[in-house]
DOLUM-176506 format. One line per field, with one value per residue: residue number from 1; residue in three letters; x, y, z of N, C-alpha, C, O in turn. Coordinates in steps of 0.05 Angstrom, whole numbers. Layout:
// DOLUM-176506
nr <- (NUM ...)
rest <- (Ala ...)
n_X <- (X ...)
n_Y <- (Y ...)
n_Z <- (Z ...)
ca_X <- (X ...)
ca_Y <- (Y ...)
ca_Z <- (Z ...)
c_X <- (X ...)
c_Y <- (Y ...)
c_Z <- (Z ...)
o_X <- (X ...)
o_Y <- (Y ...)
o_Z <- (Z ...)
// end
This chain:
// DOLUM-176506
nr <- (1 2 3 4 5 6 7 8 9 10 11 12 13 14 15 16 17 18 19 20 21 22 23 24 25 26 27 28 29 30 31 32 33 34 35 36 37 38 39 40 41 42 43 44 45 46 47 48 49 50 51 52 53 54 55 56 57 58 59 60 61 62 63 64 65 66 67 68 69 70 71 72 73 74 75 76 77 78 79 80 81 82 83 84 85 86 87 88 89 90 91 92 93 94 95 96 97 98 99 100 101 102 103 104 105 106 107 108 109 110 111 112 113 114 115 116 117 118 119 120 121 122 123 124 125 126 127 128 129 130 131 132 133 134 135 136 137 138 139 140 141 142 143 144 145 146 147 148 149 150 151 152 153 154 155 156 157 158 159 160 161 162 163 164 165 166 167 168 169 170 171 172 173 174 175 176 177 178 179 180 181 182 183 184 185 186 187 188 189 190 191 192 193 194 195 196 197 198 199 200 201 202 203 204 205 206 207 208 209 210 211 212 213 214 215 216 217 218 219 220 221 222 223 224 225 226 227 228 229 230 231 232 233 234 235 236 237 238 239 240 241 242 243 244 245 246 247 248 249 250 251 252 253 254 255 256 257 258 259 260 261 262 263 264 265 266 267 268 269 270 271 272 273 274 275 276 277 278 279 280 281 282 283 284 285 286 287 288 289 290 291 292 293 294 295)
rest <- (Met Asn Lys Glu Gln Leu Asn Lys Val Ala His Gly Lys Gly Phe Ile Ala Ala Leu Asp Gln Ser Gly Gly Ser Thr Pro Lys Ala Leu Lys Leu Tyr Gly Ile Glu Glu Ser Ala Tyr Ser Gly Asp Ala Gln Met Phe Asp Leu Val His Ala Met Arg Thr Arg Ile Val Ser Ser Pro Ala Phe Asp Gly Asn Arg Val Ile Gly Ala Ile Leu Phe Glu Met Thr Met Asp Arg Gln Phe Asp Gly Met Asp Ala Ala Asp Tyr Leu Trp Lys Arg Lys Gln Val Val Pro Phe Leu Lys Val Asp Lys Gly Leu Ala Pro Ala Ala Asp Gly Val Gln Met Met Lys Pro Ile Thr Gly Leu Val Asp Leu Leu Gly Arg Ala Ala Ala Lys Gly Ile Phe Gly Thr Lys Met Arg Ser Val Ile Asp Glu Ala Asn Ala Lys Gly Ile Asp Ala Val Leu Asp Gln Gln Phe Glu Tyr Gly Met Gln Ile Leu Ala Ala Gly Leu Met Pro Ile Leu Glu Pro Glu Val Ser Ile Lys Ala Pro Asp Lys Gln Gln Ala Glu Ala Met Met Lys Ala Gly Phe Leu Ser Arg Leu Asp Lys Leu Pro Ser Asp Val Gln Val Met Leu Lys Leu Thr Leu Pro Thr Val Asp Ala Ala Phe Thr Glu Leu Val Lys His Pro Arg Val Ala Arg Val Val Ala Leu Ser Gly Gly Tyr Ser Arg Asp Asp Ala Asn Val Arg Leu Ala Ala Asn Pro Gly Val Ile Ala Ser Phe Ser Arg Ala Leu Thr Glu Gly Leu Thr Ala Gln Gln Thr Asp Glu Gln Phe Asn Ser Ala Leu Asp Lys Ala Ile Glu Gly Ile Tyr Arg Ala Ser Ile Thr)
n_X <- (114 52 37 -5 -25 21 25 -22 -12 34 19 -35 -95 -113 -115 -83 -115 -106 -116 -97 -95 -65 -58 -45 -65 -118 -160 -165 -180 -229 -257 -260 -294 -340 -346 -338 -288 -312 -351 -333 -298 -235 -184 -202 -257 -250 -219 -255 -294 -267 -255 -306 -316 -278 -296 -345 -327 -297 -335 -371 -408 -381 -328 -281 -239 -237 -225 -196 -136 -106 -101 -80 -70 -79 -44 -78 -125 -114 -117 -170 -238 -276 -342 -347 -302 -231 -193 -154 -164 -217 -210 -180 -205 -259 -263 -222 -178 -113 -80 -42 3 14 75 110 129 118 145 211 242 255 314 372 341 301 253 265 245 220 253 233 206 200 193 203 169 120 119 117 67 36 45 21 -31 -44 -26 2 42 81 82 120 135 175 196 215 238 268 319 367 426 453 411 373 401 405 352 338 375 356 304 315 344 306 271 298 296 241 231 261 227 189 152 126 159 136 170 171 191 168 165 155 100 105 157 210 246 226 228 284 296 267 295 345 329 311 358 386 354 359 414 416 377 401 439 413 398 385 337 303 250 221 170 152 130 112 113 71 105 139 156 127 124 173 190 197 242 245 196 205 247 278 280 238 172 125 107 75 33 26 -25 -12 -33 -54 -116 -167 -183 -140 -97 -111 -106 -50 -31 -48 -14 32 53 48 52 12 -44 -40 -78 -102 -129 -149 -179 -222 -245 -302 -335 -381 -404 -456 -483 -532 -533 -539 -524 -472 -447 -452 -420 -371 -363 -358 -311 -274 -276 -255 -203 -185 -187 -148 -104 -97 -83)
n_Y <- (242 212 179 145 130 104 61 34 20 -12 -53 -64 -103 -124 -95 -58 -15 -6 49 78 83 108 156 123 72 80 78 22 5 31 5 -47 -36 -28 15 38 63 94 121 168 230 253 269 296 282 227 223 245 205 161 180 183 129 114 144 120 71 84 109 71 30 -17 -5 10 27 -20 -65 -47 -20 20 65 76 134 167 224 265 250 260 315 323 315 274 265 320 330 338 289 257 272 254 198 186 214 204 150 122 102 98 146 142 162 156 169 164 176 142 90 80 65 -5 -36 -76 -118 -96 -45 17 73 132 196 228 284 347 327 344 388 361 325 361 384 338 324 368 359 317 266 203 168 144 115 80 54 5 -42 -110 -152 -196 -241 -206 -184 -134 -99 -107 -89 -35 -18 -26 9 58 59 61 108 149 135 151 207 214 196 236 279 268 229 162 115 70 20 -6 -53 -86 -154 -182 -225 -253 -262 -303 -327 -321 -338 -339 -285 -262 -282 -257 -204 -203 -213 -168 -129 -142 -132 -77 -58 -73 -34 13 68 56 79 82 63 29 12 -45 -64 -119 -169 -226 -283 -337 -380 -402 -362 -338 -287 -281 -265 -211 -192 -197 -163 -112 -61 -56 -35 -58 -110 -111 -138 -139 -155 -165 -183 -233 -268 -249 -291 -328 -295 -287 -339 -347 -305 -319 -360 -336 -317 -258 -222 -173 -154 -108 -93 -75 -80 -131 -119 -89 -123 -149 -107 -60 -3 -7 -34 -34 6 -28 -78 -66 -52 -100 -134 -109 -114 -169 -177 -146 -174 -225 -211 -189 -233 -266 -234 -233 -284)
n_Z <- (299 306 364 379 330 310 345 331 278 283 318 315 302 239 172 118 74 6 -29 -72 -128 -186 -240 -285 -271 -261 -302 -310 -258 -254 -295 -276 -235 -261 -296 -358 -404 -442 -414 -393 -403 -410 -360 -314 -306 -301 -254 -218 -218 -198 -148 -127 -123 -85 -42 -33 -14 34 65 75 122 131 131 175 233 263 234 190 192 168 111 45 7 -56 -82 -101 -77 -23 -24 -30 -5 40 53 67 99 104 71 100 153 157 153 200 244 239 225 251 222 200 161 101 48 -21 -51 -94 -163 -204 -248 -272 -336 -351 -327 -315 -296 -264 -245 -227 -185 -216 -209 -148 -153 -119 -68 -15 -8 -16 27 69 61 67 121 145 132 163 150 164 145 87 21 -29 -92 -125 -176 -181 -229 -239 -213 -204 -181 -183 -200 -158 -113 -128 -128 -74 -49 -69 -47 8 11 -2 38 85 79 85 137 163 156 192 181 170 130 80 50 -14 -52 -102 -119 -180 -193 -238 -246 -270 -236 -184 -129 -118 -127 -86 -41 -49 -45 9 38 24 47 102 112 105 141 190 195 208 253 323 340 299 255 199 151 112 47 13 -40 -35 -12 -47 -17 41 100 90 102 156 187 173 192 247 256 293 271 239 234 214 170 109 58 -13 -61 -113 -163 -154 -144 -97 -62 -69 -54 0 21 14 45 96 107 123 178 219 178 147 105 49 8 -58 -113 -100 -56 -76 -111 -142 -128 -153 -191 -204 -164 -111 -51 -8 -30 -45 5 31 -1 5 60 64 35 66 114 100 84 132 167 144 153 208 221)
ca_X <- (97 30 43 -29 -26 43 17 -42 0 53 8 -64 -105 -126 -98 -82 -129 -91 -135 -79 -93 -56 -69 -41 -80 -146 -179 -169 -195 -257 -269 -267 -316 -364 -348 -322 -275 -331 -369 -322 -281 -213 -174 -218 -280 -240 -211 -280 -308 -252 -258 -332 -313 -263 -314 -365 -314 -289 -358 -388 -407 -362 -300 -273 -214 -237 -212 -178 -120 -94 -109 -61 -84 -66 -40 -102 -145 -106 -126 -199 -253 -296 -364 -342 -278 -206 -192 -138 -179 -240 -201 -171 -223 -286 -262 -199 -161 -89 -76 -17 3 32 91 127 120 117 168 230 244 268 343 383 320 284 244 268 226 228 259 209 210 183 186 204 144 98 120 107 38 24 45 1 -57 -49 -17 21 65 81 88 132 137 193 189 237 228 285 339 391 438 458 386 360 416 399 324 338 389 338 282 326 352 282 260 311 285 214 234 270 204 170 132 134 160 132 187 157 203 150 175 133 92 112 187 216 262 215 238 311 295 258 317 365 318 310 385 393 339 371 440 411 363 420 455 397 400 367 312 289 235 208 151 158 107 125 96 68 129 136 160 112 139 200 198 195 264 239 174 215 270 271 279 214 148 105 109 49 35 9 -37 5 -46 -68 -143 -170 -183 -113 -81 -117 -93 -22 -26 -52 9 55 47 59 48 -16 -50 -44 -89 -116 -148 -161 -199 -245 -255 -330 -351 -388 -420 -485 -495 -546 -516 -540 -507 -444 -437 -450 -397 -347 -360 -347 -283 -258 -275 -237 -175 -179 -182 -122 -83 -92 -76)
ca_Y <- (220 207 154 128 118 86 36 19 9 -32 -75 -67 -125 -114 -92 -31 -14 10 64 97 80 133 161 101 49 87 67 -7 4 39 -16 -69 -25 -27 40 36 88 110 135 193 244 268 261 308 265 201 225 249 179 143 191 174 101 113 155 99 51 93 118 47 20 -39 5 26 19 -46 -85 -33 -3 42 68 91 152 181 252 281 244 275 343 324 311 253 275 347 331 331 259 245 277 236 171 182 224 192 121 111 90 114 154 141 175 147 192 160 188 121 73 86 42 -29 -40 -94 -135 -81 -18 35 95 158 215 239 313 361 310 359 403 342 315 382 386 314 326 389 348 295 241 190 155 145 90 85 27 -3 -69 -128 -171 -220 -243 -192 -172 -105 -85 -108 -70 -7 -13 -23 34 81 59 70 137 165 129 168 234 214 196 262 296 260 210 133 106 42 14 -26 -65 -108 -175 -190 -253 -266 -266 -331 -336 -305 -346 -330 -256 -256 -288 -236 -179 -205 -210 -139 -114 -148 -118 -48 -53 -75 -9 36 75 40 93 86 41 32 -9 -58 -75 -140 -189 -251 -298 -364 -399 -393 -352 -331 -261 -280 -249 -183 -187 -196 -145 -89 -36 -58 -31 -77 -120 -114 -153 -132 -178 -170 -196 -257 -264 -245 -317 -338 -278 -291 -364 -343 -287 -334 -377 -319 -304 -232 -205 -165 -146 -81 -100 -55 -93 -153 -108 -78 -144 -155 -83 -46 22 -13 -46 -17 9 -53 -98 -56 -54 -128 -145 -97 -126 -196 -174 -137 -195 -245 -201 -185 -260 -276 -217 -238 -312)
ca_Z <- (291 325 378 378 303 308 360 316 254 290 334 312 286 215 148 105 48 -14 -46 -84 -157 -198 -267 -303 -264 -255 -321 -304 -233 -260 -312 -258 -219 -278 -310 -382 -412 -458 -396 -384 -422 -398 -334 -292 -302 -292 -226 -203 -216 -180 -121 -118 -115 -59 -22 -27 2 61 80 81 150 133 131 199 245 277 216 172 210 153 83 29 -11 -79 -74 -107 -56 1 -27 -32 19 44 69 78 116 90 69 122 178 157 159 227 264 236 222 265 203 197 133 87 22 -43 -59 -118 -188 -224 -252 -294 -355 -340 -331 -296 -285 -245 -252 -204 -185 -227 -187 -135 -152 -101 -45 10 -6 -13 55 87 58 78 150 153 127 182 140 183 131 58 6 -55 -105 -146 -185 -186 -249 -240 -192 -214 -157 -188 -200 -132 -96 -136 -119 -45 -43 -74 -27 34 9 1 64 105 76 95 166 172 155 213 171 169 102 72 28 -30 -76 -109 -136 -198 -191 -264 -248 -274 -213 -162 -103 -116 -125 -59 -23 -52 -34 38 47 20 68 129 115 107 166 212 197 215 281 340 345 273 244 173 144 86 32 -3 -53 -20 -21 -58 5 64 123 82 111 185 198 170 211 274 258 310 256 222 249 204 142 96 32 -35 -73 -136 -186 -146 -137 -68 -48 -70 -38 28 29 16 67 121 111 130 204 224 154 142 78 40 -18 -73 -131 -86 -38 -91 -128 -138 -123 -178 -189 -208 -140 -92 -27 8 -43 -44 32 38 -15 17 86 60 26 89 134 91 86 160 179 134 164 237 224)
c_X <- (77 33 19 -31 -3 37 -3 -30 19 41 -21 -71 -121 -107 -99 -96 -113 -111 -121 -75 -85 -67 -68 -59 -110 -165 -185 -186 -224 -271 -278 -291 -342 -367 -328 -310 -293 -350 -359 -303 -260 -207 -192 -242 -272 -233 -235 -294 -293 -253 -286 -331 -299 -281 -335 -353 -309 -313 -377 -386 -387 -333 -295 -249 -214 -224 -193 -161 -108 -105 -88 -76 -66 -64 -65 -124 -139 -116 -156 -212 -271 -317 -359 -318 -254 -202 -177 -153 -203 -232 -195 -193 -251 -284 -240 -181 -138 -83 -47 -19 23 48 108 113 119 144 185 231 261 298 353 362 302 273 246 246 237 236 234 214 191 176 185 178 120 97 110 77 24 23 24 -27 -64 -42 4 46 61 86 100 140 158 184 215 226 244 306 366 403 442 432 372 374 408 371 324 353 371 315 292 334 328 269 272 301 257 214 242 247 183 149 143 135 153 150 175 172 187 164 152 126 97 142 193 232 253 226 267 312 286 280 339 355 318 338 394 379 353 397 436 396 382 436 440 401 379 340 295 274 223 187 159 132 119 105 94 89 121 138 146 131 168 209 197 217 259 216 185 238 262 269 254 189 126 113 81 54 16 -2 -24 -7 -59 -98 -145 -169 -154 -95 -85 -104 -63 -15 -28 -29 35 49 62 58 18 -20 -48 -53 -103 -138 -163 -182 -225 -257 -285 -347 -357 -406 -450 -498 -510 -527 -516 -523 -478 -432 -434 -425 -371 -342 -348 -318 -265 -255 -255 -208 -166 -171 -154 -99 -77 -85 -46)
c_Y <- (213 179 134 115 98 59 20 6 -14 -56 -81 -92 -115 -112 -64 -33 4 23 85 93 108 136 138 77 54 76 37 -11 10 17 -39 -61 -22 -2 39 63 106 127 162 204 260 260 272 291 238 202 231 222 161 154 184 145 99 123 135 78 60 101 94 39 -3 -30 21 14 -7 -67 -72 -14 21 42 85 108 161 210 269 275 258 304 346 318 286 264 301 351 325 301 246 248 258 208 167 190 211 161 107 93 108 121 154 155 162 171 188 171 167 108 83 62 19 -29 -58 -111 -122 -56 -1 57 118 176 227 269 326 346 325 374 384 332 336 385 362 315 346 378 325 268 229 179 156 117 97 58 26 -32 -85 -150 -196 -218 -232 -176 -142 -89 -85 -89 -41 0 -8 3 58 82 70 99 155 160 146 197 235 213 223 283 289 241 181 124 76 38 -9 -34 -90 -128 -184 -219 -268 -270 -295 -344 -321 -312 -337 -299 -248 -261 -266 -210 -180 -201 -181 -122 -118 -133 -88 -42 -54 -50 15 42 60 53 96 60 48 10 -20 -68 -93 -157 -214 -271 -326 -385 -387 -384 -344 -304 -258 -263 -219 -175 -182 -175 -120 -62 -35 -56 -51 -85 -124 -126 -141 -157 -185 -183 -222 -249 -260 -271 -329 -322 -283 -318 -361 -325 -302 -352 -362 -303 -278 -212 -199 -155 -116 -84 -76 -69 -116 -144 -101 -99 -150 -131 -69 -22 16 -26 -25 -14 -15 -75 -91 -60 -83 -141 -134 -110 -154 -195 -166 -159 -217 -236 -198 -212 -270 -260 -223 -267 -315)
c_Z <- (313 338 378 351 299 322 344 292 261 303 330 296 262 192 138 78 29 -33 -62 -114 -169 -226 -286 -297 -259 -276 -316 -279 -238 -277 -295 -240 -236 -294 -334 -389 -428 -440 -386 -405 -408 -370 -311 -286 -291 -262 -207 -198 -197 -151 -110 -109 -88 -36 -13 -9 31 78 86 110 153 137 156 212 261 260 197 188 195 125 69 8 -34 -71 -79 -87 -30 0 -30 -5 17 62 83 95 98 93 93 149 180 165 188 248 263 237 238 247 197 168 124 60 3 -52 -84 -143 -211 -228 -275 -313 -343 -347 -309 -281 -265 -258 -227 -206 -202 -204 -175 -132 -133 -76 -19 14 -2 16 74 85 70 109 160 150 147 172 159 168 101 47 -21 -67 -126 -154 -191 -205 -251 -219 -202 -191 -160 -186 -173 -113 -102 -126 -89 -36 -46 -54 0 33 12 28 86 104 89 125 177 173 176 205 170 140 100 47 12 -55 -84 -127 -154 -194 -217 -266 -250 -251 -188 -135 -98 -113 -97 -38 -24 -40 -3 49 45 41 95 133 119 133 190 216 205 245 297 345 320 266 217 171 117 73 11 -17 -36 -30 -31 -36 30 87 116 94 142 198 195 189 239 278 274 295 238 239 240 176 131 68 12 -48 -100 -160 -179 -140 -107 -53 -47 -53 -8 38 32 40 94 128 118 156 208 202 151 114 74 11 -31 -90 -117 -66 -53 -110 -122 -131 -149 -173 -191 -184 -124 -68 -10 -4 -41 -16 41 25 -2 45 84 52 50 109 126 93 115 173 170 147 193 242 232)
o_X <- (84 33 23 -37 -7 42 -1 -36 20 51 -31 -56 -140 -86 -115 -88 -106 -122 -131 -54 -98 -84 -86 -67 -126 -186 -208 -204 -242 -295 -299 -306 -363 -389 -304 -320 -290 -364 -373 -294 -267 -223 -196 -248 -285 -241 -236 -304 -306 -252 -288 -344 -308 -281 -341 -366 -317 -312 -397 -365 -378 -316 -305 -239 -193 -212 -174 -172 -100 -117 -80 -93 -42 -81 -72 -140 -157 -124 -166 -198 -279 -311 -365 -314 -255 -207 -188 -153 -209 -245 -204 -199 -264 -302 -239 -171 -141 -82 -29 -42 46 36 119 89 119 163 175 221 278 306 344 364 287 282 231 232 261 226 216 223 168 156 167 166 102 75 96 64 3 3 11 -45 -86 -51 22 68 42 94 92 151 160 167 233 208 235 311 384 391 436 431 362 361 405 367 312 344 370 309 278 330 328 258 257 298 250 198 233 248 162 129 168 115 162 145 169 168 193 174 132 144 95 152 183 231 269 233 274 328 297 283 349 370 325 341 407 391 358 402 450 402 379 447 451 407 357 321 276 284 217 187 172 115 133 82 114 91 101 122 151 152 185 233 196 213 266 217 175 247 241 257 250 184 111 124 65 75 -7 10 -24 8 -74 -103 -127 -155 -146 -78 -66 -94 -52 5 -12 -25 56 42 85 62 1 0 -52 -39 -115 -161 -187 -201 -247 -277 -292 -372 -339 -420 -466 -523 -503 -508 -496 -508 -461 -411 -416 -411 -352 -319 -331 -302 -244 -233 -239 -191 -143 -151 -139 -77 -55 -80 -37)
o_Y <- (210 158 110 91 77 38 -5 -17 -34 -79 -101 -101 -99 -124 -47 -49 27 10 107 100 128 120 132 63 36 66 29 -27 -3 12 -50 -79 -14 4 39 84 131 144 177 190 280 246 258 285 227 184 222 217 147 138 178 138 84 113 132 67 47 100 98 42 -8 -46 44 -7 -15 -86 -86 6 41 23 105 97 162 220 286 293 268 315 368 316 278 272 305 372 309 289 227 230 247 195 148 175 208 148 82 72 132 102 164 158 158 191 208 176 174 114 92 40 24 -22 -56 -116 -136 -47 -5 58 123 173 235 278 317 352 321 374 390 329 329 388 365 309 341 387 315 248 243 181 167 99 116 41 43 -44 -75 -165 -216 -197 -247 -157 -127 -69 -64 -76 -25 22 11 16 76 104 86 114 174 178 155 210 255 226 231 302 302 237 178 124 60 50 -30 -22 -112 -121 -194 -236 -293 -281 -311 -368 -311 -294 -328 -289 -229 -245 -258 -195 -160 -186 -171 -103 -98 -121 -76 -21 -38 -45 36 24 53 39 112 38 72 -9 -6 -78 -84 -161 -221 -276 -337 -404 -364 -397 -343 -299 -236 -248 -203 -153 -164 -171 -108 -43 -16 -73 -61 -69 -138 -124 -134 -178 -208 -194 -234 -227 -268 -273 -338 -333 -283 -319 -370 -330 -298 -360 -374 -280 -275 -189 -216 -149 -100 -78 -59 -69 -120 -158 -106 -93 -155 -133 -66 -20 31 -28 -2 -29 -23 -88 -108 -72 -90 -156 -150 -115 -162 -211 -178 -162 -227 -252 -203 -214 -282 -270 -220 -275 -337)
o_Z <- (336 324 376 349 287 311 343 286 246 300 340 279 265 191 148 61 36 -51 -66 -125 -162 -235 -301 -315 -255 -268 -318 -278 -227 -272 -298 -231 -225 -304 -330 -380 -428 -450 -373 -423 -394 -356 -291 -262 -273 -247 -184 -176 -181 -132 -86 -90 -71 -14 10 9 50 102 100 122 175 145 158 203 271 271 188 198 208 115 79 -7 -31 -56 -62 -81 -17 21 -32 16 -4 85 106 106 79 113 105 165 201 182 201 266 284 247 240 256 192 151 138 50 10 -60 -95 -143 -234 -215 -296 -305 -326 -369 -286 -258 -251 -279 -208 -225 -202 -181 -189 -111 -130 -63 -3 35 14 27 94 106 83 121 180 164 147 183 169 179 90 61 -34 -52 -144 -141 -204 -197 -262 -207 -209 -182 -142 -173 -165 -97 -84 -116 -79 -18 -30 -44 12 53 28 40 104 124 101 138 198 188 178 220 170 126 116 27 24 -76 -75 -149 -143 -192 -218 -287 -235 -247 -172 -119 -76 -97 -85 -19 -4 -27 10 69 64 52 109 154 134 146 209 238 210 261 287 353 320 270 212 187 101 87 -8 -8 -23 -54 -24 -35 38 92 133 95 153 217 212 200 253 300 269 305 223 256 257 161 143 57 18 -47 -108 -177 -195 -132 -92 -32 -26 -38 8 60 52 54 112 151 120 155 202 205 153 100 92 -8 -18 -83 -121 -60 -43 -123 -99 -129 -166 -153 -182 -183 -122 -65 1 11 -35 -12 56 37 0 52 100 62 54 120 142 101 122 187 186 150 202 265 236)
// end
C-alpha cells in the first residue's frame, strides 16, 4: 500500500469524489447532466458519454489534490484513459488525487430489511488488475432499509469478509453499508450498525485499518467513536439523496467525517455549459464540499 497515498487518505484535508456511477445509475446521472436517453443508443454510447462527463470533471482546473484527496472509479473507467493517461495514473500523477475502485456487482434482492451485495465474482482477478493499474483502495455498497438486527449483522459480516480479502491483496477497503435516508427507523438502524461495527473493528489485528462510507447520521456526531477508532483510517459520508446544500450542512455537523459525494458533487453541472461556466460551477461545488469536510 502506497504510504504517501495512505497518509493523504487518512490525514489529508479534503474529500473523496465518487465518480463510480454503474450501468444502472448512469442514465439518471446523464439526465441530470442534461443528456436525455433519446440522445444515445445502447450501452456503448451511454458509457462513452458518461466517460466524457467524468473526463471533463477530472481534467477541470477546479479538480485537484488540494481539495479532492481521492476519487472512486467505475471498473470500466479504470480501464480507460484521461487525457492519454491510464485513469488511475492520471489522477495520482497529474492531479495528486488517490484512486479507488468500485468492486461490488450491485445489490441482491431485499431480505431481512437489507439489501446485501450480490456475490463479487472474479474479485481476486479484479484486485490484481486494480493493483497493477495503481489503484489504492476499493469501495463496495450494501443498503440497510430498516433496523433489523439479523439483516444488519449479515450486511456487516459480508462487508468485513470481502474487506479482509481486499486487505490481503494490498488494497484499502471502503466498507459501505448505506442506511437509506427513507428508513422509517433510520436513527435506530444507525445505532445498531455502529454497535456492530465497533464489535467487529475491536477484533481486527492491530496492524489493520479499513475505511467506512456511511450515510450522514440523524444524530449529529453519532459516528465519533468510529472516527476515532484505531482500526479506521477514515470515515467518509455519502450524500444519500440529500441536496448538496443539505448534505454540506449535515456533514459540517459531524467533525472528523469527510464527504464522498456523487450526485451532490455533480449537481448543477450540464453538458450544455461552456467550459468557463462548467469550471466555475464545479469549483463552487468542490469548495462547498471541501469546507464542510474540514469543519
